[in-house]
Biopython code that builds the backbone (N, CA, C, O; Angstrom):
import numpy as np
from Bio.PDB.StructureBuilder import StructureBuilder

atoms = [
    (1, "MET", "N", (134.136, 57.393, 74.451)),
    (1, "MET", "CA", (134.123, 56.103, 73.793)),
    (1, "MET", "C", (134.751, 55.074, 74.719)),
    (1, "MET", "O", (135.625, 55.380, 75.531)),
    (2, "ASP", "N", (134.287, 53.873, 74.574)),
    (2, "ASP", "CA", (134.808, 52.736, 75.327)),
    (2, "ASP", "C", (136.301, 52.549, 75.014)),
    (2, "ASP", "O", (136.658, 52.430, 73.842)),
    (3, "PRO", "N", (137.187, 52.518, 76.030)),
    (3, "PRO", "CA", (138.623, 52.364, 75.788)),
    (3, "PRO", "C", (138.984, 51.086, 75.031)),
    (3, "PRO", "O", (139.919, 51.088, 74.231)),
    (4, "GLY", "N", (138.251, 49.994, 75.275)),
    (4, "GLY", "CA", (138.508, 48.749, 74.559)),
    (4, "GLY", "C", (138.226, 48.885, 73.073)),
    (4, "GLY", "O", (138.981, 48.384, 72.239)),
    (5, "LYS", "N", (137.135, 49.567, 72.746)),
    (5, "LYS", "CA", (136.788, 49.779, 71.339)),
    (5, "LYS", "C", (137.816, 50.702, 70.678)),
    (5, "LYS", "O", (138.193, 50.490, 69.525)),
    (6, "ALA", "N", (138.265, 51.719, 71.406)),
    (6, "ALA", "CA", (139.268, 52.636, 70.864)),
    (6, "ALA", "C", (140.573, 51.900, 70.555)),
    (6, "ALA", "O", (141.187, 52.139, 69.515)),
    (7, "ARG", "N", (140.994, 51.015, 71.443)),
    (7, "ARG", "CA", (142.211, 50.215, 71.187)),
    (7, "ARG", "C", (142.018, 49.323, 69.968)),
    (7, "ARG", "O", (142.917, 49.205, 69.135)),
    (8, "PHE", "N", (140.859, 48.698, 69.862)),
    (8, "PHE", "CA", (140.558, 47.852, 68.712)),
    (8, "PHE", "C", (140.648, 48.667, 67.420)),
    (8, "PHE", "O", (141.244, 48.214, 66.443)),
    (9, "GLN", "N", (140.063, 49.856, 67.412)),
    (9, "GLN", "CA", (140.115, 50.708, 66.230)),
    (9, "GLN", "C", (141.555, 51.091, 65.890)),
    (9, "GLN", "O", (141.939, 51.086, 64.721)),
    (10, "ASP", "N", (142.349, 51.422, 66.905)),
    (10, "ASP", "CA", (143.755, 51.758, 66.672)),
    (10, "ASP", "C", (144.507, 50.576, 66.064)),
    (10, "ASP", "O", (145.332, 50.754, 65.168)),
    (11, "ASN", "N", (144.223, 49.386, 66.547)),
    (11, "ASN", "CA", (144.941, 48.198, 66.081)),
    (11, "ASN", "C", (144.586, 47.800, 64.656)),
    (11, "ASN", "O", (145.433, 47.256, 63.948)),
    (12, "ILE", "N", (143.376, 48.052, 64.222)),
    (12, "ILE", "CA", (143.001, 47.639, 62.866)),
    (12, "ILE", "C", (143.066, 48.774, 61.857)),
    (12, "ILE", "O", (142.821, 48.548, 60.672)),
    (13, "ASP", "N", (143.384, 49.977, 62.286)),
    (13, "ASP", "CA", (143.338, 51.134, 61.382)),
    (13, "ASP", "C", (144.236, 50.954, 60.161)),
    (13, "ASP", "O", (143.854, 51.355, 59.061)),
    (14, "TRP", "N", (145.393, 50.375, 60.321)),
    (14, "TRP", "CA", (146.320, 50.226, 59.191)),
    (14, "TRP", "C", (145.708, 49.395, 58.069)),
    (14, "TRP", "O", (145.836, 49.750, 56.897)),
    (15, "ILE", "N", (145.045, 48.295, 58.415)),
    (15, "ILE", "CA", (144.430, 47.455, 57.385)),
    (15, "ILE", "C", (143.120, 48.066, 56.888)),
    (15, "ILE", "O", (142.780, 47.941, 55.711)),
    (16, "TRP", "N", (142.392, 48.722, 57.780)),
    (16, "TRP", "CA", (141.122, 49.362, 57.428)),
    (16, "TRP", "C", (141.343, 50.382, 56.308)),
    (16, "TRP", "O", (140.563, 50.450, 55.358)),
    (17, "ARG", "N", (142.430, 51.186, 56.431)),
    (17, "ARG", "CA", (142.742, 52.193, 55.408)),
    (17, "ARG", "C", (143.055, 51.542, 54.070)),
    (17, "ARG", "O", (142.647, 52.046, 53.024)),
    (18, "GLN", "N", (143.777, 50.424, 54.096)),
    (18, "GLN", "CA", (144.153, 49.740, 52.856)),
    (18, "GLN", "C", (142.945, 49.134, 52.140)),
    (18, "GLN", "O", (142.821, 49.236, 50.920)),
    (19, "VAL", "N", (142.075, 48.516, 52.899)),
    (19, "VAL", "CA", (140.934, 47.805, 52.320)),
    (19, "VAL", "C", (139.810, 48.760, 51.908)),
    (19, "VAL", "O", (139.133, 48.528, 50.907)),
    (20, "LEU", "N", (139.616, 49.820, 52.672)),
    (20, "LEU", "CA", (138.449, 50.682, 52.450)),
    (20, "LEU", "C", (138.800, 52.080, 51.946)),
    (20, "LEU", "O", (138.091, 53.042, 52.240)),
    (21, "GLY", "N", (139.879, 52.192, 51.199)),
    (21, "GLY", "CA", (140.178, 53.443, 50.511)),
    (21, "GLY", "C", (140.451, 54.632, 51.396)),
    (21, "GLY", "O", (139.840, 55.686, 51.218)),
    (22, "CYS", "N", (141.333, 54.494, 52.324)),
    (22, "CYS", "CA", (141.797, 55.583, 53.210)),
    (22, "CYS", "C", (140.783, 55.989, 54.275)),
    (22, "CYS", "O", (140.927, 57.050, 54.882)),
    (23, "CYS", "N", (139.777, 55.182, 54.509)),
    (23, "CYS", "CA", (138.855, 55.412, 55.613)),
    (23, "CYS", "C", (139.598, 55.082, 56.907)),
    (23, "CYS", "O", (140.288, 54.065, 56.979)),
    (24, "HIS", "N", (139.465, 55.925, 57.922)),
    (24, "HIS", "CA", (140.118, 55.691, 59.212)),
    (24, "HIS", "C", (139.107, 55.190, 60.234)),
    (24, "HIS", "O", (138.109, 55.857, 60.506)),
    (25, "ALA", "N", (139.364, 54.029, 60.790)),
    (25, "ALA", "CA", (138.476, 53.467, 61.812)),
    (25, "ALA", "C", (138.590, 54.232, 63.124)),
    (25, "ALA", "O", (137.657, 54.230, 63.927)),
    (26, "ASN", "N", (139.726, 54.887, 63.348)),
    (26, "ASN", "CA", (139.955, 55.526, 64.646)),
    (26, "ASN", "C", (139.978, 57.048, 64.582)),
    (26, "ASN", "O", (140.484, 57.688, 65.503)),
    (27, "ARG", "N", (139.456, 57.626, 63.545)),
    (27, "ARG", "CA", (139.478, 59.087, 63.427)),
    (27, "ARG", "C", (138.480, 59.718, 64.392)),
    (27, "ARG", "O", (137.346, 59.255, 64.518)),
    (28, "ASP", "N", (138.906, 60.764, 65.061)),
    (28, "ASP", "CA", (138.023, 61.540, 65.935)),
    (28, "ASP", "C", (137.323, 62.571, 65.050)),
    (28, "ASP", "O", (137.884, 63.624, 64.748)),
    (29, "THR", "N", (136.109, 62.263, 64.642)),
    (29, "THR", "CA", (135.396, 63.088, 63.667)),
    (29, "THR", "C", (135.175, 64.511, 64.161)),
    (29, "THR", "O", (135.376, 65.462, 63.407)),
    (30, "VAL", "N", (134.768, 64.671, 65.406)),
    (30, "VAL", "CA", (134.506, 66.008, 65.950)),
    (30, "VAL", "C", (135.793, 66.821, 65.965)),
    (30, "VAL", "O", (135.778, 67.989, 65.576)),
    (31, "ALA", "N", (136.897, 66.242, 66.399)),
    (31, "ALA", "CA", (138.178, 66.952, 66.427)),
    (31, "ALA", "C", (138.631, 67.329, 65.017)),
    (31, "ALA", "O", (139.207, 68.399, 64.818)),
    (32, "THR", "N", (138.378, 66.468, 64.047)),
    (32, "THR", "CA", (138.745, 66.747, 62.661)),
    (32, "THR", "C", (137.939, 67.926, 62.111)),
    (32, "THR", "O", (138.479, 68.776, 61.403)),
    (33, "ILE", "N", (136.669, 67.973, 62.436)),
    (33, "ILE", "CA", (135.820, 69.096, 62.006)),
    (33, "ILE", "C", (136.313, 70.397, 62.635)),
    (33, "ILE", "O", (136.429, 71.415, 61.953)),
    (34, "GLU", "N", (136.598, 70.362, 63.918)),
    (34, "GLU", "CA", (137.070, 71.560, 64.614)),
    (34, "GLU", "C", (138.447, 71.993, 64.121)),
    (34, "GLU", "O", (138.721, 73.191, 64.048)),
    (35, "ALA", "N", (139.317, 71.049, 63.782)),
    (35, "ALA", "CA", (140.650, 71.374, 63.263)),
    (35, "ALA", "C", (140.562, 72.043, 61.890)),
    (35, "ALA", "O", (141.479, 72.760, 61.489)),
    (36, "ALA", "N", (139.469, 71.812, 61.174)),
    (36, "ALA", "CA", (139.254, 72.444, 59.869)),
    (36, "ALA", "C", (138.619, 73.827, 60.027)),
    (36, "ALA", "O", (138.131, 74.400, 59.053)),
    (37, "ARG", "N", (138.623, 74.356, 61.233)),
    (37, "ARG", "CA", (138.111, 75.683, 61.568)),
    (37, "ARG", "C", (136.603, 75.812, 61.398)),
    (37, "ARG", "O", (136.095, 76.790, 60.850)),
    (38, "TYR", "N", (135.907, 74.791, 61.888)),
    (38, "TYR", "CA", (134.451, 74.844, 61.964)),
    (38, "TYR", "C", (134.056, 74.796, 63.433)),
    (38, "TYR", "O", (134.731, 74.171, 64.250)),
    (39, "SER", "N", (132.968, 75.456, 63.753)),
    (39, "SER", "CA", (132.414, 75.441, 65.097)),
    (39, "SER", "C", (131.130, 74.609, 65.070)),
    (39, "SER", "O", (130.220, 74.886, 64.288)),
    (40, "LEU", "N", (131.065, 73.611, 65.913)),
    (40, "LEU", "CA", (129.864, 72.768, 65.960)),
    (40, "LEU", "C", (128.745, 73.507, 66.677)),
    (40, "LEU", "O", (128.892, 73.915, 67.829)),
    (41, "GLN", "N", (127.635, 73.672, 65.986)),
    (41, "GLN", "CA", (126.464, 74.335, 66.548)),
    (41, "GLN", "C", (125.564, 73.336, 67.260)),
    (41, "GLN", "O", (124.940, 73.651, 68.274)),
    (42, "SER", "N", (125.508, 72.129, 66.713)),
    (42, "SER", "CA", (124.746, 71.039, 67.325)),
    (42, "SER", "C", (125.343, 69.733, 66.839)),
    (42, "SER", "O", (125.908, 69.662, 65.748)),
    (43, "GLN", "N", (125.215, 68.710, 67.652)),
    (43, "GLN", "CA", (125.718, 67.409, 67.235)),
    (43, "GLN", "C", (125.016, 66.302, 68.002)),
    (43, "GLN", "O", (124.572, 66.479, 69.137)),
    (44, "ASP", "N", (124.934, 65.179, 67.354)),
    (44, "ASP", "CA", (124.393, 63.971, 67.970)),
    (44, "ASP", "C", (125.304, 62.829, 67.551)),
    (44, "ASP", "O", (125.580, 62.661, 66.363)),
    (45, "THR", "N", (125.769, 62.054, 68.495)),
    (45, "THR", "CA", (126.611, 60.901, 68.193)),
    (45, "THR", "C", (125.793, 59.638, 68.391)),
    (45, "THR", "O", (124.979, 59.551, 69.310)),
    (46, "PHE", "N", (126.013, 58.667, 67.528)),
    (46, "PHE", "CA", (125.254, 57.427, 67.606)),
    (46, "PHE", "C", (126.033, 56.303, 66.945)),
    (46, "PHE", "O", (126.950, 56.546, 66.160)),
    (47, "GLU", "N", (125.667, 55.090, 67.265)),
    (47, "GLU", "CA", (126.258, 53.899, 66.660)),
    (47, "GLU", "C", (125.392, 53.491, 65.472)),
    (47, "GLU", "O", (124.166, 53.452, 65.575)),
    (48, "PHE", "N", (126.030, 53.190, 64.352)),
    (48, "PHE", "CA", (125.322, 52.740, 63.162)),
    (48, "PHE", "C", (126.048, 51.511, 62.637)),
    (48, "PHE", "O", (127.193, 51.605, 62.195)),
    (49, "ARG", "N", (125.393, 50.374, 62.683)),
    (49, "ARG", "CA", (125.987, 49.116, 62.242)),
    (49, "ARG", "C", (125.054, 48.393, 61.274)),
    (49, "ARG", "O", (124.257, 47.555, 61.695)),
    (50, "PRO", "N", (125.144, 48.707, 59.989)),
    (50, "PRO", "CA", (124.293, 47.998, 59.033)),
    (50, "PRO", "C", (124.677, 46.530, 58.887)),
    (50, "PRO", "O", (123.864, 45.717, 58.448)),
    (51, "CYS", "N", (125.916, 46.184, 59.254)),
    (51, "CYS", "CA", (126.356, 44.788, 59.256)),
    (51, "CYS", "C", (127.501, 44.635, 60.250)),
    (51, "CYS", "O", (128.075, 45.632, 60.686)),
    (52, "ALA", "N", (127.836, 43.412, 60.609)),
    (52, "ALA", "CA", (128.875, 43.158, 61.610)),
    (52, "ALA", "C", (130.238, 43.680, 61.174)),
    (52, "ALA", "O", (131.026, 44.105, 62.019)),
    (53, "LEU", "N", (130.532, 43.659, 59.891)),
    (53, "LEU", "CA", (131.833, 44.126, 59.408)),
    (53, "LEU", "C", (132.036, 45.624, 59.589)),
    (53, "LEU", "O", (133.174, 46.092, 59.572)),
    (54, "SER", "N", (130.979, 46.371, 59.758)),
    (54, "SER", "CA", (131.099, 47.821, 59.922)),
    (54, "SER", "C", (131.331, 48.241, 61.368)),
    (54, "SER", "O", (131.450, 49.435, 61.642)),
    (55, "ALA", "N", (131.397, 47.308, 62.286)),
    (55, "ALA", "CA", (131.523, 47.631, 63.717)),
    (55, "ALA", "C", (132.688, 48.556, 64.040)),
    (55, "ALA", "O", (132.507, 49.460, 64.856)),
    (56, "PRO", "N", (133.889, 48.391, 63.448)),
    (56, "PRO", "CA", (134.981, 49.298, 63.810)),
    (56, "PRO", "C", (134.709, 50.757, 63.470)),
    (56, "PRO", "O", (135.250, 51.651, 64.121)),
    (57, "ALA", "N", (133.897, 51.008, 62.480)),
    (57, "ALA", "CA", (133.588, 52.384, 62.081)),
    (57, "ALA", "C", (132.145, 52.749, 62.397)),
    (57, "ALA", "O", (131.545, 53.562, 61.693)),
    (58, "SER", "N", (131.587, 52.166, 63.434)),
    (58, "SER", "CA", (130.177, 52.386, 63.742)),
    (58, "SER", "C", (129.853, 53.700, 64.447)),
    (58, "SER", "O", (128.712, 54.151, 64.345)),
    (59, "PRO", "N", (130.796, 54.353, 65.166)),
    (59, "PRO", "CA", (130.428, 55.644, 65.759)),
    (59, "PRO", "C", (130.225, 56.688, 64.656)),
    (59, "PRO", "O", (131.089, 56.862, 63.797)),
    (60, "HIS", "N", (129.099, 57.372, 64.683)),
    (60, "HIS", "CA", (128.783, 58.395, 63.692)),
    (60, "HIS", "C", (128.425, 59.699, 64.394)),
    (60, "HIS", "O", (128.016, 59.702, 65.556)),
    (61, "VAL", "N", (128.581, 60.791, 63.683)),
    (61, "VAL", "CA", (128.218, 62.118, 64.179)),
    (61, "VAL", "C", (127.356, 62.784, 63.122)),
    (61, "VAL", "O", (127.697, 62.777, 61.939)),
    (62, "VAL", "N", (126.266, 63.346, 63.539)),
    (62, "VAL", "CA", (125.441, 64.160, 62.651)),
    (62, "VAL", "C", (125.184, 65.475, 63.372)),
    (62, "VAL", "O", (124.992, 65.498, 64.588)),
    (63, "GLY", "N", (125.181, 66.550, 62.633)),
    (63, "GLY", "CA", (124.969, 67.836, 63.285)),
    (63, "GLY", "C", (125.102, 68.997, 62.323)),
    (63, "GLY", "O", (124.973, 68.857, 61.107)),
    (64, "ARG", "N", (125.364, 70.143, 62.913)),
    (64, "ARG", "CA", (125.484, 71.377, 62.133)),
    (64, "ARG", "C", (126.762, 72.087, 62.571)),
    (64, "ARG", "O", (127.042, 72.212, 63.763)),
    (65, "ALA", "N", (127.531, 72.549, 61.583)),
    (65, "ALA", "CA", (128.770, 73.259, 61.879)),
    (65, "ALA", "C", (128.823, 74.530, 61.037)),
    (65, "ALA", "O", (128.299, 74.582, 59.924)),
    (66, "MET", "N", (129.462, 75.537, 61.589)),
    (66, "MET", "CA", (129.632, 76.794, 60.857)),
    (66, "MET", "C", (131.121, 77.113, 60.780)),
    (66, "MET", "O", (131.868, 76.896, 61.734)),
    (67, "ARG", "N", (131.535, 77.629, 59.633)),
    (67, "ARG", "CA", (132.928, 77.994, 59.405)),
    (67, "ARG", "C", (133.304, 79.160, 60.315)),
    (67, "ARG", "O", (132.588, 80.158, 60.396)),
    (68, "VAL", "N", (134.439, 79.016, 60.996)),
    (68, "VAL", "CA", (134.949, 80.087, 61.860)),
    (68, "VAL", "C", (135.844, 80.979, 61.017)),
    (68, "VAL", "O", (136.780, 80.498, 60.379)),
    (69, "LEU", "N", (135.566, 82.250, 61.010)),
    (69, "LEU", "CA", (136.369, 83.195, 60.196)),
    (69, "LEU", "C", (137.485, 83.801, 60.988)),
    (69, "LEU", "O", (138.249, 84.609, 60.459)),
]
sb = StructureBuilder()
sb.init_structure("model")
sb.init_model(0)
sb.init_chain("A")
sb.init_seg("    ")
for serial, (resi, resn, name, xyz) in enumerate(atoms, 1):
    if name == "N":
        sb.init_residue(resn, " ", resi, " ")
    sb.init_atom(name, np.array(xyz, "f"), 0.0, 1.0, " ", f" {name:<3s}", serial, name[0])
structure = sb.get_structure()
């Protein structure tokens, strides 16, 4: 990820959580999935911006994960 965008996400995360119900603008989604003991089988990352206000949370991940036993 672009370091400038990452800093921006870090700086607004406190207000983002308050306004949008505990949503984190700076959460590392892949790391969070792996920390929950899932193994990513496939993944695709992409930017999704339905409107300008969603820019801080625009990185998305779609894929397949399997629970690690």
